[in-house]
C-alpha positions as CSV (number, residue, x, y, z in Angstrom):
1,M,-0.5,-0.1,0.1
2,G,2.8,2.1,0.4
3,I,3.7,2.3,-3.4
4,A,-0.3,3.6,-3.9
5,V,1.0,6.2,-1.1
6,K,4.2,7.6,-3.4
7,Y,2.3,7.3,-6.6
8,I,-0.3,9.7,-5.3
9,A,1.7,12.4,-4.1
10,Q,4.2,12.2,-6.6
11,A,0.6,13.4,-9.1
12,A,-0.4,15.7,-6.2
13,K,3.2,17.5,-6.1
14,N,3.0,17.6,-9.7
15,G,0.0,19.2,-10.4
16,K,-1.7,16.4,-11.5
17,S,-6.0,16.7,-10.9
18,F,-7.9,15.7,-8.8
19,E,-9.3,12.5,-11.6
20,D,-5.7,11.6,-12.4
21,I,-5.6,11.1,-8.5
22,M,-8.2,9.4,-8.2
23,K,-7.1,7.0,-11.5
24,I,-4.2,6.2,-9.8
25,L,-5.7,5.2,-6.4
26,E,-8.8,3.6,-8.5
27,F,-6.4,1.6,-10.6
28,C,-4.3,0.8,-7.3
29,R,-7.0,-0.3,-5.2
30,E,-7.6,-2.8,-8.1
31,N,-4.3,-4.3,-8.8
32,M,-2.5,-4.8,-5.9
33,T,-2.7,-7.7,-3.5
34,V,-1.7,-7.5,0.2
35,L,-0.7,-10.3,2.1
36,F,0.6,-10.6,5.9
37,T,0.6,-12.4,8.7
38,V,1.0,-12.2,12.4
39,S,3.3,-13.7,15.2
40,D,0.6,-14.6,17.4
41,L,-2.6,-15.6,17.0
42,K,-3.6,-14.2,20.5
43,Y,-3.5,-10.8,18.7
44,L,-6.3,-12.1,16.0
45,Q,-8.3,-13.2,19.0
46,R,-8.4,-10.5,21.4
47,G,-10.2,-8.5,17.9
48,G,-12.9,-10.8,17.4
49,R,-11.8,-12.7,14.5
50,I,-10.9,-16.1,15.8
51,S,-12.4,-18.1,18.5
52,K,-10.3,-18.8,21.9
53,T,-9.7,-22.3,21.3
54,S,-8.2,-21.3,17.8
55,A,-5.7,-19.2,19.0
56,V,-4.6,-21.4,21.4
57,L,-4.9,-24.6,19.3
58,G,-3.2,-22.5,16.7
59,N,-0.3,-21.3,18.5
60,A,0.2,-24.4,20.1
61,L,1.0,-26.2,16.4
62,G,2.3,-23.7,15.7
63,I,0.1,-22.6,12.5
64,K,0.0,-19.1,11.2
65,P,-2.8,-17.8,8.7
66,I,-1.1,-16.1,5.4
67,L,-4.1,-13.4,5.8
68,T,-5.2,-10.7,2.7
69,V,-7.4,-7.3,2.3
70,S,-10.4,-8.1,0.2
71,Q,-11.1,-5.4,-2.9
72,D,-13.9,-4.3,0.5
73,G,-11.5,-3.8,3.0
74,K,-11.8,-6.6,4.9
75,V,-9.0,-9.5,6.1
76,E,-9.7,-12.5,5.2
77,V,-7.6,-15.8,5.7
78,K,-6.3,-16.7,2.3
79,D,-3.7,-20.0,3.2
80,K,-2.5,-21.3,6.1
81,V,0.7,-22.3,7.2
82,R,3.3,-24.5,10.3
83,S,6.2,-22.1,9.4
84,K,7.9,-19.0,9.0
85,K,9.7,-20.2,6.3
86,K,6.4,-21.4,4.3
87,I,4.9,-18.4,5.6
88,I,8.2,-16.5,3.4
89,S,7.8,-19.3,0.4
90,Y,4.0,-18.6,0.4
91,I,4.4,-15.1,0.2
92,V,7.1,-15.5,-2.8
93,D,5.6,-17.4,-4.7
94,R,2.3,-15.2,-4.7
95,F,4.4,-12.6,-5.8
96,T,6.4,-14.6,-8.6
97,S,3.2,-15.9,-9.8
98,E,1.3,-12.9,-10.1
99,I,3.9,-11.3,-11.7
100,D,4.8,-13.6,-14.5
101,E,0.8,-13.7,-15.1
102,K,1.0,-9.9,-16.0
103,L,4.4,-9.8,-17.9
104,C,3.0,-12.6,-20.0
105,K,0.4,-10.5,-20.9
106,K,2.1,-7.4,-21.3
107,K,-0.2,-5.6,-19.6
108,W,2.4,-4.7,-16.9
109,T,4.9,-2.5,-19.1
110,Y,1.4,-0.8,-20.3
111,I,-0.1,-0.4,-16.2
112,L,3.7,0.9,-16.0
113,Q,3.8,3.1,-18.9
114,M,0.4,4.3,-18.1
115,L,1.0,5.9,-14.0
116,M,4.2,7.2,-15.2
117,Q,2.3,9.5,-17.4
118,W,-0.2,10.3,-15.2
119,I,2.1,10.7,-12.1
120,Q,4.3,13.1,-14.9
């Protein structure tokens, strides 16, 4: 999400119109994927996202959820893994597969060109 803020701030600094900035924001919202995890399930339990039983069992078994933010802003479980190494592997694999997919379609180059035009 930081990259979206960077693009929007740069566009505003360059005097882009509100409509152009909203286009950049909409583009980022539609094309970004956020993946993250938590170090301890007690925070998800405290926030009411999982039950106390799930938090205790998950922590005891070393299960870590891989979470994402949906298009409507809700936190959702994407997958569950059992170690930090597998978390990193999952996120890297997901990232590279999405990049490969976008590069194969040659959409990524066009998207970057459009962003650069809006920013300048």
